[in-house]
DRENDO-1510 file (C-alpha; in Angstrom, 1 decimal, always signed):
<recs>
REC; n; res; u; v; w
REC; 1; MET; +9.9; -4.0; -46.0 .
REC; 2; GLY; +11.1; -0.8; -44.3 .
REC; 3; ARG; +8.2; -0.6; -41.8 .
REC; 4; ALA; +9.0; +1.5; -38.8 .
REC; 5; PRO; +8.9; -0.4; -35.5 .
REC; 6; MET; +5.8; +0.1; -33.4 .
REC; 7; SER; +6.2; +2.6; -30.5 .
REC; 8; GLY; +5.3; +1.7; -27.0 .
REC; 9; THR; +2.3; +4.2; -27.1 .
REC; 10; SER; +0.7; +2.7; -30.2 .
REC; 11; VAL; +0.9; -1.0; -29.5 .
REC; 12; LEU; -2.7; -1.4; -28.4 .
REC; 13; PHE; -4.3; +1.3; -30.7 .
REC; 14; ASP; -3.5; +3.4; -33.7 .
REC; 15; ALA; -1.9; +6.7; -33.2 .
REC; 16; PRO; -4.6; +9.5; -33.4 .
REC; 17; GLY; -4.5; +11.7; -36.5 .
REC; 18; PRO; -5.1; +15.4; -36.6 .
REC; 19; LYS; -8.9; +15.0; -36.8 .
REC; 20; ALA; -9.0; +12.6; -33.8 .
REC; 21; LYS; -6.8; +15.0; -31.8 .
REC; 22; ARG; -9.1; +17.9; -32.6 .
REC; 23; ASN; -12.2; +16.0; -31.6 .
REC; 24; SER; -10.5; +14.8; -28.4 .
REC; 25; ARG; -9.7; +18.4; -27.5 .
REC; 26; ILE; -13.2; +19.6; -28.2 .
REC; 27; ALA; -14.7; +16.7; -26.1 .
REC; 28; SER; -12.3; +17.6; -23.2 .
REC; 29; VAL; -13.3; +21.3; -23.3 .
REC; 30; LEU; -17.0; +20.4; -23.4 .
REC; 31; SER; -16.6; +17.9; -20.5 .
REC; 32; LEU; -14.8; +20.5; -18.5 .
REC; 33; ILE; -17.5; +23.1; -19.1 .
REC; 34; VAL; -20.2; +20.6; -18.0 .
REC; 35; ILE; -18.3; +19.7; -14.9 .
REC; 36; LEU; -17.7; +23.4; -14.0 .
REC; 37; ALA; -21.4; +24.2; -14.6 .
REC; 38; GLY; -22.5; +21.3; -12.4 .
REC; 39; LEU; -20.2; +22.5; -9.6 .
REC; 40; ALA; -21.4; +26.1; -10.0 .
REC; 41; TRP; -25.0; +24.9; -9.7 .
REC; 42; ILE; -24.3; +22.9; -6.6 .
REC; 43; ILE; -22.5; +25.8; -4.9 .
REC; 44; ILE; -25.3; +28.3; -5.8 .
REC; 45; THR; -27.9; +25.9; -4.6 .
REC; 46; LEU; -26.2; +25.3; -1.3 .
REC; 47; ALA; -25.4; +29.0; -0.8 .
REC; 48; ALA; -29.0; +30.1; -1.4 .
REC; 49; PRO; -31.3; +30.7; +1.7 .
REC; 50; ARG; -34.2; +28.3; +2.0 .
REC; 51; GLU; -37.6; +28.3; +3.7 .
REC; 52; SER; -38.5; +25.7; +6.4 .
REC; 53; GLY; -41.7; +26.0; +8.4 .
REC; 54; GLY; -42.1; +29.7; +7.7 .
REC; 55; ILE; -38.5; +30.4; +8.8 .
REC; 56; THR; -35.8; +31.5; +6.5 .
REC; 57; LEU; -32.6; +29.5; +7.0 .
REC; 58; PRO; -29.3; +31.0; +5.9 .
REC; 59; GLY; -27.3; +29.3; +3.1 .
REC; 60; MET; -24.7; +26.6; +3.8 .
REC; 61; PHE; -21.8; +29.0; +3.2 .
REC; 62; ASP; -23.3; +31.8; +5.4 .
REC; 63; SER; -20.8; +33.0; +8.1 .
REC; 64; THR; -23.2; +32.1; +10.9 .
REC; 65; ARG; -22.8; +28.4; +10.0 .
REC; 66; TRP; -19.0; +28.6; +10.4 .
REC; 67; SER; -18.7; +30.7; +13.5 .
REC; 68; ILE; -18.0; +27.6; +15.7 .
REC; 69; PHE; -14.6; +27.2; +14.1 .
REC; 70; LEU; -13.4; +30.2; +16.0 .
REC; 71; ASP; -13.7; +28.2; +19.2 .
REC; 72; THR; -10.3; +26.6; +20.1 .
REC; 73; GLN; -12.1; +23.9; +22.1 .
REC; 74; LEU; -13.7; +22.7; +18.9 .
REC; 75; TRP; -10.4; +22.3; +17.2 .
REC; 76; GLY; -9.1; +20.4; +20.2 .
REC; 77; SER; -11.9; +18.0; +19.9 .
REC; 78; ILE; -11.3; +17.6; +16.2 .
REC; 79; GLY; -7.7; +16.9; +16.9 .
REC; 80; ARG; -8.6; +14.2; +19.3 .
REC; 81; GLY; -10.7; +12.5; +16.6 .
REC; 82; ILE; -7.8; +12.7; +14.2 .
REC; 83; VAL; -5.4; +11.2; +16.8 .
REC; 84; ALA; -7.9; +8.4; +17.5 .
REC; 85; THR; -8.1; +7.6; +13.8 .
REC; 86; LEU; -4.4; +7.7; +13.2 .
REC; 87; GLN; -3.8; +5.6; +16.4 .
REC; 88; ALA; -6.1; +2.8; +15.2 .
REC; 89; ALA; -4.7; +3.0; +11.7 .
REC; 90; ALA; -1.1; +2.9; +12.9 .
REC; 91; VAL; -1.6; -0.1; +15.2 .
REC; 92; ALA; -3.6; -2.0; +12.6 .
REC; 93; ALA; -1.0; -1.2; +9.9 .
REC; 94; VAL; +1.9; -2.7; +12.0 .
REC; 95; GLY; -0.2; -5.8; +12.8 .
REC; 96; ALA; -1.4; -6.2; +9.2 .
REC; 97; ILE; +2.1; -6.1; +7.8 .
REC; 98; ALA; +3.3; -8.6; +10.4 .
REC; 99; LEU; +0.4; -10.9; +9.8 .
REC; 100; GLY; +0.9; -10.6; +6.0 .
REC; 101; VAL; +4.5; -11.6; +6.3 .
REC; 102; LEU; +3.6; -14.6; +8.4 .
REC; 103; LEU; +0.8; -15.7; +6.1 .
REC; 104; SER; +2.9; -15.3; +2.9 .
REC; 105; LEU; +5.6; -17.5; +4.3 .
REC; 106; MET; +3.0; -20.1; +5.5 .
REC; 107; ARG; +1.1; -19.9; +2.2 .
REC; 108; SER; +4.2; -20.5; +0.1 .
REC; 109; SER; +5.6; -23.2; +2.4 .
REC; 110; SER; +6.5; -26.6; +0.9 .
REC; 111; ILE; +4.8; -28.4; +3.8 .
REC; 112; ALA; +1.3; -29.3; +2.7 .
REC; 113; TRP; -0.3; -29.5; +6.2 .
REC; 114; LEU; +0.9; -25.9; +6.8 .
REC; 115; ARG; +0.2; -24.5; +3.3 .
REC; 116; ILE; -3.4; -25.8; +2.7 .
REC; 117; PRO; -5.0; -24.7; +6.0 .
REC; 118; THR; -3.4; -21.3; +5.6 .
REC; 119; GLY; -5.0; -21.0; +2.1 .
REC; 120; TRP; -8.4; -21.8; +3.6 .
REC; 121; LEU; -7.9; -19.3; +6.4 .
REC; 122; ILE; -6.9; -16.6; +3.9 .
REC; 123; GLU; -10.0; -17.2; +1.7 .
REC; 124; PHE; -12.3; -17.1; +4.8 .
REC; 125; LEU; -10.9; -13.8; +6.1 .
REC; 126; ARG; -10.9; -12.2; +2.6 .
REC; 127; GLY; -14.6; -13.1; +2.1 .
REC; 128; MET; -15.6; -11.7; +5.5 .
REC; 129; PRO; -16.9; -8.1; +5.6 .
REC; 130; VAL; -14.7; -5.9; +7.8 .
REC; 131; LEU; -17.8; -4.4; +9.7 .
REC; 132; LEU; -19.1; -7.9; +10.4 .
REC; 133; MET; -15.7; -8.8; +11.9 .
REC; 134; MET; -15.7; -5.7; +14.1 .
REC; 135; LEU; -19.2; -6.5; +15.4 .
REC; 136; PHE; -18.3; -10.1; +16.0 .
REC; 137; ILE; -15.1; -9.2; +17.9 .
REC; 138; LEU; -16.9; -6.5; +19.9 .
REC; 139; LEU; -19.9; -8.6; +20.9 .
REC; 140; VAL; -18.3; -12.0; +21.4 .
REC; 141; ALA; -14.8; -11.1; +22.7 .
REC; 142; SER; -15.9; -7.9; +24.5 .
REC; 143; THR; -12.6; -6.2; +23.5 .
REC; 144; GLY; -13.9; -2.7; +23.4 .
REC; 145; ALA; -14.4; -0.5; +20.4 .
REC; 146; PHE; -10.7; +0.3; +19.8 .
REC; 147; TRP; -9.5; -3.3; +19.7 .
REC; 148; ALA; -12.5; -4.4; +17.8 .
REC; 149; VAL; -11.6; -2.0; +15.0 .
REC; 150; VAL; -7.8; -2.8; +15.1 .
REC; 151; ILE; -8.2; -6.6; +15.2 .
REC; 152; ALA; -10.7; -6.6; +12.3 .
REC; 153; LEU; -8.5; -4.4; +10.2 .
REC; 154; VAL; -5.4; -6.5; +11.0 .
REC; 155; LEU; -7.2; -9.7; +10.0 .
REC; 156; TYR; -8.7; -8.4; +6.7 .
REC; 157; ASN; -5.8; -6.3; +5.5 .
REC; 158; GLY; -3.2; -8.8; +6.7 .
REC; 159; THR; -4.6; -11.4; +4.4 .
REC; 160; LEU; -4.5; -9.1; +1.4 .
REC; 161; ILE; -0.9; -8.0; +2.2 .
REC; 162; GLY; +0.0; -11.7; +2.6 .
REC; 163; GLU; -1.3; -12.6; -0.8 .
REC; 164; ALA; +0.6; -9.6; -2.4 .
REC; 165; LEU; +3.8; -10.8; -0.8 .
REC; 166; ARG; +3.2; -14.4; -1.9 .
REC; 167; ALA; +2.6; -13.1; -5.4 .
REC; 168; GLY; +6.0; -11.3; -5.2 .
REC; 169; LEU; +7.7; -14.5; -4.1 .
REC; 170; VAL; +6.1; -16.5; -6.9 .
REC; 171; ALA; +7.1; -13.8; -9.5 .
REC; 172; LEU; +10.8; -14.1; -8.6 .
REC; 173; PRO; +13.0; -16.1; -11.0 .
REC; 174; ARG; +13.8; -19.6; -9.9 .
REC; 175; GLY; +17.4; -18.9; -10.3 .
REC; 176; GLN; +17.3; -16.8; -7.1 .
REC; 177; ARG; +16.6; -19.9; -4.9 .
REC; 178; GLU; +18.8; -22.2; -6.9 .
REC; 179; ALA; +21.8; -19.9; -6.6 .
REC; 180; ALA; +21.1; -19.5; -2.8 .
REC; 181; LEU; +20.9; -23.3; -2.3 .
REC; 182; SER; +24.0; -23.8; -4.4 .
REC; 183; ILE; +26.1; -21.9; -1.8 .
REC; 184; GLY; +24.9; -24.0; +1.1 .
REC; 185; MET; +21.8; -22.1; +2.2 .
REC; 186; ARG; +18.8; -24.0; +3.5 .
REC; 187; GLU; +15.4; -23.5; +1.9 .
REC; 188; PHE; +14.2; -21.3; +4.8 .
REC; 189; GLN; +17.4; -19.2; +4.7 .
REC; 190; SER; +17.0; -18.7; +1.0 .
REC; 191; LYS; +13.5; -17.5; +1.4 .
REC; 192; MET; +14.2; -15.1; +4.3 .
REC; 193; LEU; +17.6; -13.8; +3.2 .
REC; 194; VAL; +17.4; -13.8; -0.6 .
REC; 195; GLU; +13.8; -14.1; -1.9 .
REC; 196; PHE; +11.6; -12.4; +0.6 .
REC; 197; PRO; +13.6; -9.1; +0.7 .
REC; 198; GLN; +13.2; -8.8; -3.0 .
REC; 199; ALA; +9.5; -9.7; -3.0 .
REC; 200; PHE; +8.8; -7.2; -0.2 .
REC; 201; ARG; +10.6; -4.4; -2.1 .
REC; 202; GLN; +8.7; -5.2; -5.3 .
REC; 203; MET; +5.3; -5.3; -3.5 .
REC; 204; LEU; +6.0; -2.3; -1.2 .
REC; 205; PRO; +3.9; +0.2; -3.4 .
REC; 206; ILE; +0.9; -2.3; -3.3 .
REC; 207; ILE; +1.3; -2.6; +0.5 .
REC; 208; VAL; +1.3; +1.2; +1.0 .
REC; 209; ALA; -1.8; +1.4; -1.3 .
REC; 210; GLN; -3.5; -1.2; +0.9 .
REC; 211; LEU; -2.6; +0.9; +4.0 .
REC; 212; VAL; -4.6; +3.8; +2.4 .
REC; 213; VAL; -7.6; +1.5; +2.3 .
REC; 214; LEU; -6.9; +0.5; +5.9 .
REC; 215; LEU; -7.0; +4.2; +6.9 .
REC; 216; LYS; -10.3; +4.7; +5.2 .
REC; 217; ASP; -11.8; +1.6; +6.8 .
REC; 218; THR; -11.2; +3.0; +10.2 .
REC; 219; SER; -14.4; +5.0; +9.5 .
REC; 220; LEU; -16.3; +1.7; +10.1 .
REC; 221; GLY; -15.5; +2.2; +13.7 .
REC; 222; TYR; -18.4; +4.7; +13.7 .
REC; 223; ILE; -20.8; +1.7; +13.9 .
REC; 224; VAL; -19.1; +0.0; +16.8 .
REC; 225; GLY; -18.8; +3.2; +18.9 .
REC; 226; TYR; -15.2; +4.1; +18.3 .
REC; 227; ASN; -14.6; +7.9; +18.3 .
REC; 228; GLU; -12.8; +8.2; +15.0 .
REC; 229; ILE; -13.0; +11.3; +12.9 .
REC; 230; ILE; -16.5; +10.8; +11.5 .
REC; 231; ARG; -18.2; +9.8; +14.8 .
REC; 232; ASN; -16.3; +12.5; +16.7 .
REC; 233; ASN; -17.2; +15.3; +14.2 .
REC; 234; MET; -20.5; +14.4; +12.8 .
REC; 235; ASN; -22.1; +12.7; +15.8 .
REC; 236; ASN; -20.6; +14.1; +19.0 .
REC; 237; LEU; -19.8; +17.7; +17.8 .
REC; 238; GLY; -23.0; +17.8; +15.6 .
REC; 239; SER; -25.1; +16.8; +18.6 .
REC; 240; PHE; -23.4; +19.4; +20.9 .
REC; 241; TYR; -23.5; +22.4; +18.5 .
REC; 242; GLY; -26.7; +21.5; +16.7 .
REC; 243; ASN; -27.9; +20.5; +13.3 .
REC; 244; ARG; -27.2; +24.0; +12.0 .
REC; 245; TYR; -23.5; +23.2; +11.8 .
REC; 246; ILE; -23.7; +19.6; +10.4 .
REC; 247; PHE; -22.8; +20.7; +6.8 .
REC; 248; SER; -19.8; +22.7; +8.0 .
REC; 249; LEU; -18.6; +19.9; +10.1 .
REC; 250; PHE; -19.1; +17.5; +7.2 .
REC; 251; LEU; -16.9; +19.7; +4.9 .
REC; 252; VAL; -14.1; +19.9; +7.5 .
REC; 253; THR; -14.2; +16.1; +8.0 .
REC; 254; LEU; -14.1; +15.6; +4.3 .
REC; 255; ALA; -11.1; +17.9; +4.0 .
REC; 256; ILE; -9.3; +16.0; +6.8 .
REC; 257; TYR; -9.8; +12.7; +5.1 .
REC; 258; LEU; -8.8; +13.9; +1.7 .
REC; 259; ALA; -5.6; +15.4; +3.2 .
REC; 260; LEU; -4.7; +12.2; +5.0 .
REC; 261; ASN; -5.5; +9.8; +2.1 .
REC; 262; LEU; -4.1; +11.9; -0.7 .
REC; 263; THR; -0.8; +12.2; +1.3 .
REC; 264; LEU; -0.6; +8.5; +1.6 .
REC; 265; SER; -1.6; +8.0; -2.1 .
REC; 266; TRP; +1.2; +10.4; -3.1 .
REC; 267; PHE; +3.7; +8.5; -1.0 .
REC; 268; ALA; +2.6; +5.2; -2.6 .
REC; 269; ARG; +3.1; +6.7; -6.1 .
REC; 270; TRP; +6.5; +8.1; -5.2 .
REC; 271; LEU; +7.5; +4.8; -3.7 .
REC; 272; SER; +6.3; +3.0; -6.8 .
REC; 273; ARG; +8.5; +5.2; -9.0 .
REC; 274; ARG; +11.4; +4.8; -6.7 .
REC; 275; THR; +11.2; +1.0; -6.6 .
REC; 276; ALA; +10.7; +0.9; -10.3 .
REC; 277; SER; +14.0; +2.8; -10.8 .
REC; 278; GLY; +15.9; +0.5; -8.5 .
REC; 279; GLY; +16.0; +2.9; -5.6 .
REC; 280; THR; +18.9; +4.9; -7.3 .
REC; 281; ARG; +17.2; +8.2; -8.0 .
REC; 282; GLY; +19.1; +11.1; -6.7 .
REC; 283; ARG; +22.3; +9.1; -6.0 .
REC; 284; GLY; +25.6; +9.3; -7.7 .
REC; 285; ASP; +25.7; +5.6; -8.6 .
REC; 286; LYS; +22.9; +4.8; -10.9 .
REC; 287; THR; +23.7; +1.1; -11.3 .
REC; 288; ALA; +21.0; -1.1; -9.7 .
REC; 289; ILE; +22.1; -4.0; -7.6 .
REC; 290; ASP; +21.7; -7.4; -9.3 .
REC; 291; PRO; +20.8; -10.0; -6.6 .
REC; 292; THR; +21.9; -12.9; -8.8 .
REC; 293; GLN; +25.3; -11.4; -9.3 .
REC; 294; THR; +25.6; -10.8; -5.6 .
REC; 295; ILE; +24.8; -14.5; -4.9 .
REC; 296; LEU; +27.5; -15.6; -7.5 .
REC; 297; GLU; +30.1; -13.3; -5.9 .
REC; 298; LEU; +29.3; -14.9; -2.5 .
REC; 299; SER; +29.6; -18.3; -4.1 .
REC; 300; ALA; +33.0; -17.4; -5.5 .
REC; 301; ARG; +34.2; -16.1; -2.1 .
REC; 302; ASN; +33.0; -19.3; -0.4 .
REC; 303; ALA; +34.8; -21.4; -3.0 .
REC; 304; ASP; +38.0; -19.3; -2.5 .
REC; 305; ARG; +37.9; -20.1; +1.2 .
REC; 306; ILE; +37.6; -23.8; +0.5 .
REC; 307; ALA; +40.3; -23.7; -2.1 .
REC; 308; ALA; +42.7; -21.8; +0.2 .
REC; 309; ASN; +42.3; -24.6; +2.7 .
REC; 310; LYS; +43.0; -27.3; +0.1 .
REC; 311; GLY; +45.7; -25.4; -1.8 .
REC; 312; LEU; +43.7; -25.2; -5.0 .
REC; 313; GLY; +44.1; -21.5; -5.7 .
REC; 314; GLN; +41.3; -19.1; -6.5 .
REC; 315; TYR; +37.9; -19.9; -8.1 .
REC; 316; ASP; +37.0; -18.4; -11.5 .
REC; 317; ALA; +33.2; -18.3; -11.7 .
REC; 318; THR; +33.3; -17.6; -15.5 .
REC; 319; ALA; +35.6; -20.5; -16.3 .
REC; 320; GLY; +34.1; -22.7; -13.6 .
REC; 321; GLY; +37.5; -23.9; -12.2 .
REC; 322; PHE; +40.4; -23.0; -9.9 .
REC; 323; TYR; +43.7; -21.4; -10.9 .
REC; 324; GLY; +46.9; -20.3; -9.2 .
REC; 325; GLY; +47.2; -23.2; -6.6 .
REC; 326; GLU; +49.5; -26.2; -6.3 .
REC; 327; GLY; +46.6; -28.5; -7.0 .
REC; 328; ALA; +45.0; -26.5; -9.7 .
REC; 329; GLY; +46.7; -28.3; -12.6 .
REC; 330; GLY; +49.8; -28.4; -14.6 .
REC; 331; ALA; +49.1; -25.2; -16.4 .
REC; 332; ASP; +49.6; -23.2; -13.2 .
REC; 333; ARG; +52.9; -24.8; -12.2 .
</recs>
């Protein structure tokens, strides 16, 4: 009797009271202090000079450990490592999306001899470690380090993208296909022109998030001899300039990876918000397009063309009949 409806934020748990809020703030402040103290201890420890074999080595943040970054040739080499990583990631991303689209269509096919083997193939590729695939392709096919990295990333990430797209197809209302079939589309046309575009749009944030994983997995190319960022900076440049600069090169490599991955992650979150709002943010018309209504309009237009040829008049989708023509009935005469 007179109970207020449950809000969206208190469905799974009770709303915190004043004491719980105070305890939460205290715990947050204490946790922040502990984290800052831990970071301060790490920085002080790394910055302190240390003894090794009777020789005093400067701290990790000493200027002598960062002097190599004044060399323009060093940055040129780092740039080549970045380009190699992005090149492998870009080629693998295009291949993975194409393979994912193909696998999703085959996996959701009504033809059993096409759907069942595709499911076996997907499960096999999903259970195979990416590094093992790289080594297998490199040693058996002798493709070279670049193509070993790219093909392995395409196979692994393509299966995950394919399953995401298949889930998007399954999640669509059955009325989408039924409406498309009712206006004369074949099953394949319905899937490609009506269902798949909607599934791809819904799953796009998940696909972009998977591409972030793909970009990070290019670091596995270090094992097969591909000169991506880590191998280029930590192995090649570390060997050339000496172990004195390993920590400095590590921090620069870490900053590069964080910049690339955080940028893609931000794009995935932005894309998720945009697709959730129907892609109308920042536009004058804030009305989202209803695919079912679009199909009904196309059906009515198709019926109008048929009616015009037969002299029946125009088709009313709401009433489910024709009006205004010679053969529409006595009411229109």
